[in-house]
C-alpha positions in Angstrom: 0.1 0.2 0.2 1.3 3.5 -1.0 1.0 6.6 1.3 1.3 10.0 -1.3 -1.1 13.0 -2.2 -3.4 11.5 -4.4 -4.6 9.2 -1.3 -4.9 13.0 0.8 -8.0 10.6 2.7 -5.5 8.4 3.7 -2.8 11.0 5.1 -5.8 12.5 6.8 -6.3 9.0 8.5 -2.5 8.6 8.9 -2.3 12.2 10.7 -5.2 12.9 12.3 -3.8 10.7 15.3 -2.0 10.8 18.3 0.4 7.8 16.8 1.3 8.1 13.4 1.3 4.3 12.0 3.2 3.8 8.9 3.5 -0.1 9.4 0.8 -0.9 6.9 2.1 1.1 3.8 5.6 -0.4 0.9 5.8 3.2 0.1 5.8 6.7 0.8 6.2 9.4 -1.1 7.4 12.9 -0.1 4.4 14.9 0.1 3.2 12.9 3.5 7.4 12.8 4.3 7.0 16.1 5.2 3.7 16.4 6.6 5.0 13.9 9.2 7.8 16.0 10.2 5.8 19.2 10.9 3.2 16.5 12.6 6.0 15.9 15.3 7.4 19.6 15.3 3.8 21.5 15.9 3.7 18.2 18.8 7.0 19.2 20.4 5.8 20.8 23.7 4.2 18.2 24.8 6.3 14.8 22.9 2.6 13.7 22.9 3.1 12.2 19.3 4.2 8.5 18.8 5.1 6.7 15.1 5.6 3.2 14.6 7.6 2.4 11.5 6.5 0.4 8.3 6.7 -3.8 8.8 8.3 -3.8 5.4 12.2 -3.9 5.4 13.1 -2.2 2.1 11.0 0.2 3.3 12.5 1.0 6.5 15.7 1.2 4.2 14.4 4.0 2.7 13.7 6.0 5.2 16.5 5.7 6.2 18.6 6.4 2.8 16.8 9.1 2.4 17.8 10.8 6.3 14.7 10.3 8.0 16.5 9.5 11.3 18.7 12.4 10.5 15.7 14.1 10.4 14.0 13.8 13.5 17.4 14.5 15.1 17.8 17.5 14.1 14.0 18.6 14.5 14.8 17.4 18.4 12.7 13.9 18.8 15.7 11.5 19.9 12.8 8.9 20.5 12.2 8.6 16.7 15.6 8.6 15.4 16.5 6.1 17.5 13.6 4.0 16.0 16.5 3.7 13.1 19.3 2.2 15.3 19.2 -1.5 14.1 17.6 -0.8 10.4 20.5 -1.8 7.3 20.7 -0.1 4.0 22.8 -0.5 1.0 25.8 1.6 0.4 24.5 1.7 -3.2 23.4 5.5 -4.2 20.0 5.7 -6.6 20.1 9.0 -8.1 16.4 9.2 -8.4 16.0 9.6 -4.4 16.1 13.1 -3.0 17.6 12.9 1.1 15.7 14.8 2.9 16.7 18.7 3.6 16.4 21.3 6.2 17.2 24.5 5.4 17.2 27.0 8.8 17.9 30.0 7.2 17.8 31.5 3.8 21.6 32.0 2.9 21.5 28.5 3.8 19.1 27.6 0.9 20.0 29.7 -1.6 23.4 27.9 -1.3 21.8 24.9 -1.9 20.5 26.2 -5.6 23.3 24.2 -7.4 22.5 21.5 -5.6 19.3 21.0 -6.7 20.4 22.2 -10.3 22.4 18.8 -10.3 20.2 17.1 -8.7 17.4 18.0 -11.4 20.3 17.1 -13.9 20.5 13.8 -12.2 17.3 12.9 -12.7 17.0 13.2 -16.1 16.4 16.7 -17.1 17.7 18.9 -19.7 20.1 21.5 -19.1 17.0 24.1 -19.7 14.2 22.0 -17.6 17.1 21.7 -14.9 17.1 25.2 -14.4 13.2 25.8 -14.8 12.6 23.6 -12.0 15.4 25.1 -9.7 13.8 28.2 -9.9 10.4 26.5 -9.1 12.6 25.7 -5.7 14.2 29.1 -5.2 10.5 31.0 -5.5 8.5 28.3 -2.9 11.8 28.1 -0.8 12.1 31.9 -0.5 7.8 32.6 0.2 8.9 30.5 3.3 11.0 33.0 4.5 10.4 36.5 3.0 6.6 35.1 5.3 7.9 33.9 7.9 10.6 36.5 8.5 10.9 37.2 12.5 7.5 35.0 13.4 8.2 31.6 13.0 5.7 30.1 15.5 7.9 27.3 16.7 11.7 27.0 17.6 12.1 24.8 14.9 12.4 27.2 12.0 12.8 26.9 7.9 12.3 25.0 5.4 11.8 20.9 5.2 12.9 19.7 0.8 11.4 16.0 0.2 11.6 15.0 -3.6 11.6 11.3 -5.8 11.8 10.9 -9.4 9.5 8.2 -10.9 11.8 7.6 -13.9 9.0 4.6 -14.7 6.5 7.2 -15.3 9.0 10.5 -16.1 7.7 12.4 -13.0 9.2 14.2 -10.8 8.0 15.4 -7.3 9.5 18.0 -4.8 7.6 19.2 -1.8 8.3 22.1 0.7 6.9 22.6 4.0 8.1 25.0 7.0 6.2 25.4 11.0 5.3 28.7 10.1 2.3 31.1 10.0 0.7 29.4 7.1 -1.0 31.6 4.1 -4.0 32.9 6.9 -1.7 34.8 9.3 0.7 36.2 6.7 -2.1 37.3 4.4 -4.9 38.9 6.7 -2.5 41.6 8.0 -2.4 42.8 4.5 -6.1 41.5 3.3 -8.3 41.7 7.2 -11.3 40.0 4.8 -10.0 36.8 4.5 -12.0 34.7 6.4 -10.7 31.1 6.0 -7.2 28.8 4.6 -8.5 28.4 1.5 -9.3 32.3 0.7 -6.0 32.7 1.9 -4.2 30.3 0.2 -6.5 31.9 -3.1 -5.5 35.0 -2.7 -1.6 33.6 -2.7 -2.0 32.0 -6.0 -3.6 35.3 -8.0 -0.3 37.0 -7.3 -0.9 38.8 -4.1 1.5 39.3 -0.6 1.0 39.7 2.7 3.6 42.3 3.2 2.1 45.4 3.7 3.2 48.7 1.8 5.3 45.8 -0.9 4.9 45.3 -4.8 5.4 41.6 -4.7 3.4 38.7 -4.3 4.5 36.9 -8.2 5.7 34.3 -7.1 3.3 31.9 -6.8 1.5 33.1 -10.6 5.1 32.1 -11.7 5.6 28.9 -10.1 1.8 27.8 -11.8 3.0 29.3 -15.0 6.4 27.3 -15.3 5.4 24.1 -13.9 2.1 23.4 -15.7 3.1 25.0 -19.1 6.0 24.1 -19.3 6.2 20.6 -17.6 1.7 19.9 -18.1 2.0 19.0 -13.8 0.1 20.1 -11.0 1.0 22.4 -8.0 -0.6 21.3 -4.3 -0.8 24.0 -1.6 -1.8 22.8 1.8 -2.4 26.0 4.4 -3.9 25.1 8.0 -6.8 23.4 6.9 -7.5 24.3 3.6 -6.1 22.6 0.4 -5.0 23.6 -3.5 -4.9 21.2 -6.6 -3.6 23.7 -9.6 -3.7 22.3 -13.2 -4.4 23.0 -16.4 -8.5 23.0 -15.6 -7.9 25.5 -12.9 -7.5 25.5 -9.0 -9.9 23.1 -6.9 -10.2 24.2 -3.4 -11.5 21.9 -0.4 -10.8 21.6 3.1 -8.6 19.0 5.1 -7.4 18.1 7.9 -5.0 20.8 9.3 -1.7 21.5 9.8 0.9 23.6 11.2 2.6 26.0 8.9 2.3 25.1 4.7 3.0 22.6 2.5 3.5 23.4 -1.4 4.2 20.9 -3.6 4.5 20.8 -7.5 4.7 18.2 -9.9 6.2 17.9 -12.9 6.7 15.4 -16.2 9.4 15.6 -18.2 10.1 13.0 -21.8 
């Protein structure tokens, strides 16, 4: 059984409990991996959340390969880090797998952009497409730091990045999450009439910014255009209890389970 964005109801069921049970799953996509880390960051004060790893040995090895254990250590979840202590994995690298990354500061994130350019080349994209895809990551990551500057609600700050190439399907998924204030709190300063997370995401996708007095905010519009027009892809944004899915057919909005901060994902298809 697979846990991914398409299984959104399944994701809801997994993450709305005090125990995140991954035991039934044989593969876990980037989106729920970022959501998993945000869930544990949210619960750090009480430490009431627990984790059950997948039963499948290869899936556990995959989670260690992408450095999920190291990410738990970085966010202060030593108990979850220790769950991986006896798990072994092959020493052979897999260029289709992107290890999880936590960039705490904007400079640290921007320094990684050359790394992401190389990653997309390894995934099989052309030089031009690698540059476009890296630009999308750059826009999403810088949004994280723009909208949370000096206003992080938790001691853990920064952008969490996950990625995976699926060469059999010519598909790449890149997910960026942050334990920040979210679209609603960011945008209501400039647009106090916004009533919900869904409205806030829609406002952001239309090219608006919550930074009063700044004529910025077109980053998300560019992300949509590049992803859809250049890659026939999709953009997904989950903030608070709002979810937006943007594709060629337009924007779908719906209410989902509430999360801390924001998760943004872009899916691209290549030849």
